[in-house]
C-alpha positions in Angstrom: -100.0 227.9 51.0 -102.1 224.8 50.1 -103.3 224.0 46.7 -106.8 225.9 46.0 -109.4 222.5 46.0 -110.0 223.3 41.5 -106.7 223.0 40.9 -106.8 219.4 42.3 -109.8 218.1 40.4 -109.8 217.0 37.3 -111.0 218.8 33.6 -114.1 216.2 33.9 -115.1 217.2 36.9 -115.1 221.2 36.5 -116.8 221.0 33.4 -120.0 218.8 35.2 -119.0 221.5 37.9 -119.1 224.5 35.3 -122.0 222.7 33.0 -124.5 221.7 35.7 -123.6 226.3 36.9 -124.4 227.7 33.6 -127.3 225.6 33.2 -129.0 226.5 36.1 -128.5 230.4 35.4 -129.6 230.1 31.8 -132.5 229.0 33.5 -133.2 231.7 35.2 -132.6 234.0 33.0 -134.7 232.9 30.4 -137.2 231.7 33.2 -137.7 235.4 33.4 -139.3 235.3 29.6 -141.3 232.7 30.9 -139.8 229.8 29.3 -137.7 226.5 30.4 -134.2 225.4 28.9 -136.3 222.4 27.1 -139.2 225.2 25.9 -135.8 227.4 24.3 -134.5 224.5 22.7 -137.1 223.1 21.1 -138.3 226.8 19.9 -134.8 227.2 19.1 -134.7 223.7 16.1 -138.3 224.8 15.3 -137.5 228.0 14.7 -134.0 227.1 12.8 -135.9 223.8 11.0 -139.2 225.3 9.7 -141.3 223.0 8.8 -139.7 219.9 11.0 -142.0 217.3 11.7 -142.9 216.9 15.5 -141.5 213.4 14.1 -137.9 214.4 13.4 -137.9 216.9 16.4 -138.2 214.5 18.4 -135.8 212.3 16.6 -133.2 214.9 16.7 -134.0 215.8 20.4 -133.8 211.8 21.6 -136.9 212.4 22.8 -140.4 210.5 22.7 -142.4 211.5 19.9 -145.5 211.3 23.0 -143.7 213.9 25.0 -143.1 216.6 22.1 -146.8 216.9 21.3 -147.3 217.7 25.0 -144.5 220.2 24.9 -145.6 221.4 20.9 -149.4 221.7 21.9 -148.5 223.9 25.4 -146.1 226.3 23.0 -149.1 225.9 20.8 -151.2 227.1 23.2 -149.3 230.4 23.9 -149.1 231.3 20.2 -145.5 230.7 19.7 -145.7 227.8 17.1 -148.1 226.6 14.4 -148.8 223.2 13.6 -150.0 222.7 10.6 -150.5 219.5 8.0 -148.0 218.9 5.3 -149.0 219.4 2.0 -146.7 216.5 0.9 -147.9 214.0 3.4 -151.5 215.0 6.0 -150.2 212.4 8.2 -147.8 214.8 9.1 -147.7 217.8 11.3 -145.0 220.8 10.2 -144.1 223.1 13.1 -143.4 226.9 12.4 -142.4 229.9 14.6 -145.8 232.5 14.6 -144.2 236.3 15.0 -144.4 236.2 18.1 -143.1 232.7 18.8 -139.7 234.9 16.3 -139.8 237.4 19.2 -139.9 235.5 21.9 -136.5 234.1 20.2 -135.5 237.6 19.6 -135.4 238.3 23.1 -133.6 234.4 23.9 -131.1 235.3 21.9 -130.3 238.4 23.8 -130.2 236.7 26.9 -127.9 233.9 25.7 -125.4 236.3 24.6 -125.9 238.0 27.3 -125.2 234.6 29.9 -122.4 234.1 27.3 -121.1 237.4 27.8 -121.4 237.3 32.2 -120.0 233.2 32.6 -116.7 234.1 30.4 -116.3 237.0 31.6 -113.2 236.1 33.1 -111.6 235.1 30.0 -110.3 237.4 26.8 -111.8 237.2 23.6 -108.4 234.8 22.5 -109.5 232.4 25.6 -112.6 232.1 24.7 -112.7 231.1 21.2 -109.6 228.5 22.6 -112.3 227.0 24.8 -115.0 226.9 22.7 -113.1 225.1 19.9 -111.6 222.3 22.5 -115.4 221.8 24.2 -116.1 221.3 20.5 -113.6 219.2 20.0 -114.4 217.2 23.1 -118.4 217.3 22.2 -117.5 215.4 18.8 -115.6 212.8 19.8 -118.5 212.0 22.3 -120.7 211.8 19.8 -122.6 215.0 20.7 -125.3 216.4 18.8 -124.5 219.9 17.7 -126.8 222.5 19.4 -129.4 219.8 20.9 -128.8 219.4 25.4 -127.9 215.8 26.1 -130.9 216.1 28.8 -133.5 215.6 26.5 -133.2 212.1 26.9 -134.4 212.4 29.9 -138.0 214.4 29.8 -139.4 211.5 27.3 
């Protein structure tokens, strides 16, 4: 019996295949919430770091500040984010989620948990933990910012 095609593929190629597939499926899931993955990433970061400035958000995501402004404009227009002048520096806008944004992020967390469960379904708990540990080690080696998709650099 000839070897399976995946048996001949190197780990970097398999990671690319799986990452692309996972991203595509996640995008489909969050589209049901009327969100794109970049919007989810921004909302997530704003939600975990309330009071983050637009400039800080751009730096963490590796995006041009002007591009962040247009994303924030859209999120603010949908009532998901509030942009307010900083009490410390009136030139700076600080970002926080609205109640509507918080509720949407709760739904996103549910979608993400189901996505993880479905995508990693063939693995048992121990295998999932081992895989996550190995992937974290690779991400650290390649200086990837935890929780930030490297694709943001190509949005601006």
